C-alpha positions as CSV (number, residue, x, y, z in Angstrom):
1,M,46.1,-20.7,-0.2
2,L,42.7,-18.9,-0.1
3,D,41.2,-19.0,-3.6
4,T,38.0,-19.8,-5.3
5,Q,38.7,-23.5,-5.6
6,S,39.5,-23.9,-1.9
7,V,36.2,-22.2,-1.1
8,L,34.3,-24.5,-3.4
9,E,36.0,-27.6,-2.0
10,V,35.1,-26.7,1.6
11,L,31.5,-26.1,0.5
12,R,31.3,-29.4,-1.5
13,P,30.1,-31.5,1.6
14,V,27.3,-29.0,2.2
15,Q,24.1,-30.4,0.8
16,D,20.6,-29.1,0.0
17,P,18.6,-30.8,2.7
18,E,15.6,-31.5,0.4
19,L,17.6,-32.7,-2.6
20,Q,20.3,-34.4,-0.5
21,K,22.9,-33.4,-3.1
22,S,26.0,-31.2,-2.9
23,L,25.4,-27.4,-3.4
24,V,28.5,-27.3,-5.5
25,E,27.5,-30.2,-7.7
26,L,24.1,-28.7,-8.2
27,N,25.7,-25.4,-9.3
28,M,24.0,-23.5,-6.4
29,I,27.2,-21.8,-5.4
30,R,28.2,-19.0,-7.8
31,N,30.2,-15.7,-8.1
32,V,32.8,-16.6,-5.4
33,Q,34.8,-13.5,-4.5
34,I,37.7,-13.1,-2.1
35,N,38.8,-9.8,-0.6
36,D,41.5,-10.3,2.1
37,S,39.7,-12.0,5.0
38,K,36.2,-11.7,3.5
39,V,34.6,-14.3,1.3
40,S,31.4,-13.6,-0.6
41,F,29.3,-15.7,-2.9
42,T,25.8,-16.2,-4.3
43,L,23.6,-19.1,-3.1
44,V,21.1,-20.0,-5.8
45,L,18.2,-21.9,-4.3
46,T,15.7,-23.9,-6.3
47,T,12.7,-21.9,-5.1
48,P,12.2,-18.5,-3.5
49,A,9.9,-20.3,-1.0
50,C,12.6,-22.6,0.3
51,P,11.6,-23.5,3.9
52,L,15.2,-24.3,4.9
53,R,16.9,-21.2,3.5
54,E,18.4,-19.9,6.8
55,F,19.8,-23.4,7.7
56,I,21.5,-23.7,4.3
57,V,23.1,-20.2,4.6
58,E,24.3,-21.0,8.2
59,D,25.8,-24.3,7.0
60,C,27.6,-22.5,4.2
61,Q,29.0,-19.8,6.5
62,K,30.2,-22.4,9.0
63,A,32.0,-24.4,6.3
64,V,33.8,-21.4,4.8
65,K,34.9,-20.0,8.2
66,Q,36.9,-23.2,8.6
67,L,39.4,-21.9,6.0
68,P,42.5,-20.2,7.5
69,G,42.4,-16.4,7.4
70,V,38.6,-16.2,6.7
71,E,36.9,-13.8,9.1
72,T,33.7,-12.7,7.3
73,V,31.4,-14.7,5.0
74,E,28.7,-12.9,3.1
75,V,26.0,-15.0,1.3
76,A,23.7,-13.4,-1.2
77,V,20.6,-15.5,-1.7
78,T,18.6,-15.8,-4.9
79,A,16.6,-18.5,-6.6
80,E,16.1,-20.2,-10.0
81,T,13.0,-22.4,-10.1
82,P,13.7,-25.5,-12.1
83,Q,11.7,-26.2,-15.2
84,Q,9.4,-29.2,-15.0
85,K,10.2,-32.1,-17.3
86,S,8.5,-32.1,-20.7
87,L,6.4,-35.1,-21.6
88,P,5.7,-36.6,-25.1
89,G,2.3,-35.6,-26.5
90,K,1.9,-32.7,-24.1
91,E,2.4,-29.1,-25.0
92,S,4.1,-26.8,-22.4
93,I,3.1,-23.2,-21.9
94,P,6.0,-20.9,-23.0
95,G,7.5,-19.2,-20.0
96,V,5.7,-21.3,-17.4
97,R,8.1,-23.5,-15.4
98,N,5.7,-25.5,-13.3
99,I,2.0,-26.3,-13.5
100,L,0.3,-27.4,-10.3
101,A,-3.2,-28.6,-9.7
102,I,-5.1,-27.9,-6.5
103,S,-7.9,-30.4,-6.5
104,S,-10.5,-32.2,-4.3
105,G,-12.8,-35.2,-4.6
106,K,-15.8,-33.1,-3.5
107,G,-16.9,-29.5,-3.2
108,G,-17.1,-27.5,0.0
109,V,-13.7,-28.5,1.4
110,G,-12.0,-25.2,0.9
111,K,-10.0,-26.1,-2.2
112,S,-10.3,-22.6,-3.7
113,T,-9.3,-21.0,-0.4
114,V,-6.2,-23.2,-0.4
115,A,-5.4,-22.4,-4.0
116,V,-5.7,-18.7,-3.6
117,N,-3.7,-18.5,-0.4
118,V,-1.0,-20.8,-1.6
119,A,-0.6,-18.7,-4.8
120,V,-0.4,-15.5,-2.8
121,A,2.0,-17.1,-0.2
122,L,4.4,-18.2,-3.0
123,A,4.2,-14.7,-4.6
124,E,5.1,-13.2,-1.2
125,T,8.4,-15.1,-1.2
126,G,9.3,-13.5,-4.6
127,A,8.1,-16.2,-6.9
128,K,6.3,-15.3,-10.1
129,V,2.9,-16.9,-9.8
130,G,-0.2,-17.3,-11.9
131,L,-3.6,-18.7,-10.9
132,L,-5.9,-20.4,-13.5
133,D,-9.5,-20.9,-12.3
134,A,-10.5,-24.1,-14.0
135,D,-13.7,-24.4,-12.0
136,I,-15.7,-23.2,-15.0
137,Y,-19.2,-23.9,-13.5
138,G,-18.4,-22.2,-10.2
139,P,-15.7,-19.5,-10.7
140,N,-15.1,-18.1,-7.2
141,T,-11.5,-17.2,-7.2
142,P,-11.9,-13.6,-8.5
143,T,-13.9,-12.8,-5.3
144,M,-11.3,-14.4,-3.1
145,L,-8.5,-12.6,-4.8
146,G,-10.2,-9.2,-4.6
147,L,-10.8,-9.2,-8.4
148,D,-14.6,-9.6,-8.6
149,Q,-14.8,-6.1,-10.3
150,A,-11.8,-6.6,-12.6
151,Q,-12.0,-6.6,-16.4
152,I,-9.6,-8.5,-18.6
153,S,-8.7,-7.3,-22.0
154,V,-8.1,-9.2,-25.3
155,T,-5.1,-8.4,-27.5
156,Q,-5.0,-9.3,-31.2
157,T,-1.6,-10.8,-32.1
158,D,-0.2,-12.7,-35.1
159,K,-1.1,-15.9,-33.3
160,G,-4.8,-14.8,-32.7
161,E,-6.5,-13.4,-29.7
162,V,-4.6,-13.3,-26.4
163,L,-6.2,-12.6,-23.0
164,Q,-4.4,-10.3,-20.6
165,P,-4.8,-11.7,-17.1
166,A,-6.0,-9.8,-14.1
167,F,-3.4,-9.1,-11.3
168,N,-3.6,-8.7,-7.5
169,Y,-1.3,-9.5,-4.5
170,G,1.5,-10.5,-6.9
171,V,-0.6,-13.1,-8.7
172,K,-1.8,-13.1,-12.4
173,M,-5.2,-14.7,-12.8
174,V,-7.8,-15.8,-15.4
175,S,-11.3,-17.1,-14.6
176,M,-14.6,-17.7,-16.3
177,G,-15.9,-15.2,-13.8
178,F,-14.3,-12.4,-15.9
179,L,-16.2,-13.5,-19.0
180,I,-19.8,-13.9,-17.7
181,D,-22.3,-11.9,-15.6
182,P,-22.3,-12.7,-11.9
183,D,-25.6,-14.5,-12.0
184,Q,-25.1,-16.2,-15.3
185,P,-25.0,-20.0,-15.2
186,V,-22.5,-21.9,-17.4
187,I,-24.6,-24.6,-19.1
188,W,-21.9,-26.4,-21.2
189,R,-21.1,-29.9,-22.2
190,G,-17.6,-31.3,-22.1
191,P,-16.2,-30.1,-25.5
192,M,-17.0,-26.5,-24.7
193,L,-15.4,-26.8,-21.2
194,N,-12.3,-28.4,-22.9
195,G,-12.1,-25.5,-25.3
196,I,-12.1,-22.7,-22.6
197,I,-9.6,-24.5,-20.4
198,R,-7.2,-24.8,-23.4
199,Q,-7.8,-21.1,-24.1
200,F,-6.9,-20.3,-20.5
201,L,-3.7,-22.4,-20.9
202,Y,-2.4,-21.3,-24.3
203,Q,-4.1,-18.0,-25.2
204,V,-3.3,-16.0,-22.1
205,D,-0.3,-13.7,-21.8
206,W,1.2,-15.5,-18.7
207,G,4.7,-14.1,-19.3
208,E,7.4,-15.7,-17.1
209,L,6.0,-17.8,-14.2
210,D,7.7,-20.0,-11.7
211,Y,4.4,-21.6,-10.8
212,L,1.0,-21.7,-12.4
213,I,-1.5,-22.8,-9.8
214,V,-4.7,-24.4,-11.3
215,D,-7.8,-24.3,-9.1
216,M,-9.6,-27.5,-10.3
217,P,-13.3,-28.1,-10.0
218,P,-14.3,-30.9,-7.6
219,G,-14.5,-34.4,-8.8
220,T,-12.9,-36.5,-11.6
221,G,-14.4,-35.2,-14.8
222,D,-13.8,-33.3,-18.0
223,A,-11.7,-30.5,-16.5
224,Q,-9.2,-32.9,-14.9
225,L,-8.9,-35.0,-18.1
226,T,-8.3,-31.9,-20.2
227,M,-5.6,-30.6,-17.8
228,T,-3.7,-33.9,-17.5
229,Q,-3.9,-34.6,-21.2
230,A,-3.0,-31.1,-22.4
231,V,0.0,-30.0,-20.4
232,P,2.9,-31.6,-18.5
233,M,2.0,-31.1,-14.8
234,A,4.6,-30.8,-12.0
235,G,2.1,-32.3,-9.5
236,A,-1.2,-32.3,-7.9
237,V,-2.3,-31.4,-4.3
238,I,-5.5,-33.0,-2.9
239,V,-7.5,-31.0,-0.4
240,T,-9.8,-32.7,2.1
241,T,-11.4,-32.3,5.5
242,P,-11.1,-34.8,8.3
243,Q,-14.7,-35.9,7.6
244,T,-15.2,-39.5,6.4
245,V,-17.2,-38.6,3.3
246,S,-14.7,-36.0,2.2
247,L,-11.8,-38.5,2.7
248,L,-13.5,-41.1,0.6
249,D,-13.9,-38.7,-2.3
250,S,-10.4,-37.4,-1.8
251,R,-9.0,-40.9,-2.2
252,R,-10.8,-41.2,-5.6
253,G,-9.4,-37.9,-6.7
254,L,-5.9,-38.9,-5.7
255,K,-6.1,-42.2,-7.5
256,M,-7.3,-40.5,-10.6
257,F,-4.2,-38.3,-10.8
258,Q,-2.0,-41.3,-10.2
259,Q,-3.7,-43.3,-12.9
260,L,-3.2,-40.4,-15.3
261,G,0.5,-40.3,-14.5
262,V,0.5,-37.1,-12.5
263,N,2.7,-36.9,-9.4
264,V,0.6,-36.4,-6.3
265,L,2.7,-34.0,-4.1
266,G,0.5,-34.7,-1.0
267,I,-2.7,-34.1,0.9
268,V,-3.8,-30.9,2.7
269,E,-6.3,-31.3,5.5
270,N,-8.5,-28.2,5.7
271,M,-10.9,-27.3,8.5
272,S,-8.8,-29.6,10.8
273,Y,-10.1,-27.9,13.9
274,F,-12.1,-24.8,14.9
275,I,-10.5,-21.9,16.8
276,P,-13.1,-19.7,18.4
277,P,-12.1,-16.0,18.2
278,D,-13.0,-15.3,21.8
279,L,-11.1,-18.4,23.0
280,P,-8.0,-18.6,20.9
281,D,-6.4,-21.2,23.2
282,K,-9.3,-23.6,22.6
283,S,-9.9,-25.8,19.6
284,Y,-12.7,-28.1,18.6
285,D,-12.7,-31.0,16.1
286,L,-15.9,-30.1,14.3
287,F,-15.3,-32.6,11.4
288,G,-13.3,-35.3,13.3
289,S,-9.6,-35.6,13.6
290,G,-6.6,-37.4,12.2
291,G,-8.4,-38.3,8.9
292,G,-5.9,-36.6,6.6
293,E,-2.9,-38.1,8.4
294,K,-4.4,-41.6,8.3
295,T,-5.3,-41.3,4.6
296,A,-1.9,-40.0,3.7
297,A,-0.2,-42.9,5.5
298,E,-2.5,-45.5,3.8
299,L,-2.0,-44.1,0.3
300,Q,1.7,-43.4,1.0
301,V,1.7,-39.7,0.1
302,P,2.9,-36.8,2.3
303,L,0.5,-34.9,4.5
304,L,1.6,-31.4,3.5
305,G,-0.2,-29.7,6.4
306,C,-3.4,-29.1,8.5
307,I,-5.3,-25.8,8.3
308,P,-7.5,-24.8,11.2
309,L,-10.9,-23.3,10.7
310,E,-10.9,-19.6,11.7
311,I,-13.6,-17.0,11.1
312,A,-11.0,-14.7,9.7
313,L,-10.2,-17.2,7.0
314,R,-13.7,-17.1,5.8
315,E,-14.0,-13.4,6.1
316,G,-10.8,-12.9,4.1
317,G,-12.2,-14.9,1.3
318,D,-15.5,-13.0,1.3
319,R,-13.7,-9.6,1.4
320,G,-11.1,-10.5,-1.3
321,V,-8.2,-10.2,1.1
322,P,-6.5,-13.7,1.6
323,I,-5.6,-14.4,5.2
324,V,-1.9,-14.7,4.4
325,I,-2.2,-11.0,3.6
326,S,-4.8,-9.8,6.1
327,Q,-3.6,-11.8,9.2
328,P,-0.3,-13.3,8.4
329,E,0.5,-14.3,12.0
330,S,-2.8,-16.2,12.4
331,A,-2.7,-20.0,12.8
332,S,-4.4,-20.6,9.5
333,A,-2.1,-18.2,7.6
334,Q,1.0,-19.8,9.1
335,A,-0.3,-23.2,8.1
336,L,-0.9,-22.1,4.5
337,K,2.5,-20.5,4.2
338,A,4.1,-23.7,5.5
339,I,2.1,-25.7,3.0
340,A,3.1,-23.4,0.1
341,A,6.8,-23.9,1.1
342,Q,6.3,-27.7,1.2
343,I,4.7,-27.7,-2.3
344,A,7.6,-25.6,-3.7
345,A,10.1,-28.0,-2.1
346,K,8.3,-31.1,-3.5
347,V,8.4,-29.5,-7.0
348,S,12.1,-29.0,-6.8
349,I,12.7,-32.5,-5.6
350,A,10.7,-33.9,-8.5
351,A,12.7,-31.7,-11.0
352,F,16.0,-33.2,-9.8
353,A,14.8,-36.8,-9.4
């Protein structure tokens, strides 16, 4: 007999490939409806950026079509991003499900480029995304996100002043760049930096977010300590180049997060190779090769992806149009989208661990 229970039973062996658990047991199959020979249901994924979405839908359809009398299977796909686990002594941000740090051991490796493009790529999948620019001394993300002329307002509430974030390309953002003149240096000691980061965390109207991406300053200093001690973090991503000096610093940054109890989701190798615009079939290893893969293997963390160096990637950052928007089919945009999907998958795995 074709009923809801028989549909669920035939779907029970189908697993989420990342979580390696039954879709039925994870409550990812909902709203089963049967109309003669047609079966329809909702598949609730753990992230809108699921890289294996089509494979899961296909496996579900194949399983249900095994039932006698079923001719048509319709699968509506939605997503509910899991809430990161709370930790004692750390204060979550209301409405924010997952806080992710994009960090590096040294400057100049393209960390902000990765943070901006990952945030936009996640937003493009339908996720609700925020971007916190924690690089107080060098706030560049407003330029990269096309918000260098934006103004943020302050609202007075019963809990005090609340900042209204700027918004572009589906991403909410706050940055020190909105609060100072373009040429004004920030000459602060640690306590003042700690205060502004906490304000960006708790006194911003973030609303409901699936992911809050934090663009960290380079190194292992006050900003990193403030973030890891203040809020529960779903994970950190380390950005490096294949160059030896960059890899050495990235190892220190990675070890810092591990010592502070933050899950390192993986390493991203930026500027992996150069693709000349007039010779798109050629590539040159300007900064060496294989460094990110070797470091990831030695430190036993995943290599999330390798991003080529293209002129369009730099131009997009300067113009305020991230390459995942301006040239989505380019090699670097495809790499960044894949990295965003990998990050979202790792967050979901950690939530169900």
